[in-house]
C-alpha distance (Angstrom), angle and dihedral (degrees) to the residues before:
residue distance angle dihedral
M1 . . .
N2 3.82 . .
R3 3.81 128.9 .
H4 3.83 93.6 -90.6
E5 3.81 96.5 53.1
R6 3.76 135.5 72.3
P7 3.79 131.2 -168.8
K8 3.81 95.5 -99.5
S9 3.77 131.2 40.4
W10 3.78 121.9 -80.1
T11 3.79 123.7 -113.1
T12 3.80 107.9 -116.2
L13 3.83 105.1 162.2
L14 3.81 111.6 106.7
D15 3.79 115.7 -133.3
P16 3.83 104.8 -87.5
E17 3.82 89.7 -147.7
L18 3.80 92.2 68.7
P19 3.81 110.1 113.9
Y20 3.81 96.5 -124.0
M21 3.79 94.9 53.3
G22 3.78 101.6 84.3
D23 3.81 111.6 176.5
K24 3.79 95.0 -39.8
E25 3.79 123.9 104.7
L26 3.81 111.6 -135.0
H27 3.79 130.2 -170.5
T28 3.79 126.6 -160.7
A29 3.79 142.2 -173.9
W30 3.83 122.7 -160.4
F31 3.79 135.7 -159.3
M32 3.81 127.7 -174.8
P33 3.78 130.9 -167.2
N34 3.80 116.4 -124.5
G35 3.78 109.3 -91.4
W36 3.81 95.6 23.8
P37 3.84 102.6 151.0
G38 3.82 97.8 -139.5
K39 3.78 93.6 -97.5
G40 3.74 132.2 49.0
P41 3.78 136.9 72.8
C42 3.80 115.4 14.0
V43 3.77 134.8 -176.8
A44 3.80 121.2 -160.8
L45 3.77 130.3 -176.5
E46 3.81 122.7 -165.2
I47 3.79 113.5 -148.2
P48 3.05 132.3 -126.9
E49 3.82 90.0 13.5
C50 3.83 91.6 55.3
K51 3.81 89.1 -142.4
L52 3.81 107.2 163.0
H53 3.82 122.6 -153.8
V54 3.80 121.8 -170.5
C55 3.81 115.4 -173.3
L56 3.80 117.3 -168.0
L57 3.78 130.8 173.9
Q58 3.78 121.2 -122.9
L59 3.81 119.1 -136.9
D60 3.82 89.5 -94.6
G61 3.83 90.2 54.6
E62 3.80 96.1 -106.3
P63 3.80 114.2 137.2
V64 3.79 123.0 -120.2
V65 3.80 116.7 -162.8
I66 3.78 122.7 -159.9
V67 3.81 116.0 -166.1
N68 3.79 126.1 -165.7
R69 3.80 114.1 -166.7
P70 3.80 109.4 -176.4
R71 3.78 114.9 -149.1
S72 3.77 98.5 -158.6
N73 3.82 114.2 -4.2
K74 3.79 102.1 84.0
N75 3.78 99.9 154.4
V76 3.82 100.1 150.3
K77 3.81 95.7 -159.4
R78 3.81 91.5 52.4
W79 3.80 92.1 48.2
V80 3.82 93.5 47.0
R81 3.80 88.2 52.6
S82 3.82 90.9 48.4
A83 3.82 92.0 48.2
C84 3.81 90.3 50.7
E85 3.81 90.4 49.6
R86 3.82 90.4 53.6
A87 3.82 91.2 47.1
R88 3.81 91.1 51.7
E89 3.80 91.4 45.8
Y90 3.83 92.9 55.0
Q91 3.85 99.1 28.5
A92 3.82 84.9 -120.6
C93 3.77 132.1 159.6
I94 3.78 111.7 -111.3
S95 3.78 134.0 -149.5
F96 3.76 136.0 -174.7
T97 3.79 115.5 -151.8
C98 3.77 113.3 -163.9
D99 3.79 143.0 172.9
T100 3.82 93.6 -121.6
A101 3.80 139.7 30.2
E102 3.81 89.2 -120.8
Q103 3.82 91.3 57.0
A104 3.82 90.0 49.4
E105 3.81 92.0 50.9
D106 3.80 91.9 46.0
A107 3.82 90.4 50.8
A108 3.82 90.6 48.1
K109 3.82 91.1 51.8
L110 3.79 90.9 50.6
A111 3.81 92.3 45.6
A112 3.80 90.4 52.3
K113 3.81 87.1 62.0
F114 3.81 94.8 48.1
L115 3.82 102.1 40.3
P116 3.81 122.7 81.2
K117 3.80 123.2 -114.1
D118 3.81 92.8 -96.5
Y119 3.84 89.6 70.6
E120 3.78 121.7 83.7
R121 3.76 133.0 -174.2
V122 3.79 111.7 -113.0
A123 3.77 132.0 -160.0
L124 3.78 116.3 -95.2
E125 3.81 90.2 -128.6
R126 3.80 90.2 63.3
M127 3.80 92.5 58.4
Y128 3.81 98.6 59.7
R129 3.82 94.1 78.1
P130 3.84 127.3 37.5
E131 3.81 93.8 -136.0
T132 3.83 92.4 59.2
R133 3.81 94.3 47.4
V134 3.79 94.3 75.6
V135 3.82 99.1 43.0
R136 3.80 110.5 108.9
G137 3.75 132.0 -176.8
N138 3.80 127.5 63.0
L139 3.81 90.4 10.3
S140 3.78 126.3 98.4
């Protein structure tokens, strides 16, 4: 088993009670670099749309979000690689938000190939609250 896997399957379904969910079911997979403080730079890729979000913090702490919405080039593998490159560049956490659990798992498998060893997949449940994002050890 490698560093991005665990013995049982990962939870990917976002809580349907979240206000932004609407009627759509969404699935997500998350990775964090070691030492990520629970808040800070984030990269998110929406699949199958291949819409890339990069959120960085200015010196005064205000977030700046850059969104790339491709019109025609929706090669998922290429966009997962690009998202991982941005995450590495900014030492950002990274998420993949997908229409199905299968898409989320496929994105996670690809990301495991493109992310360095200091990134680990984290359980979706840990990402809902900032205080649980930084807890390490016996949680995944």
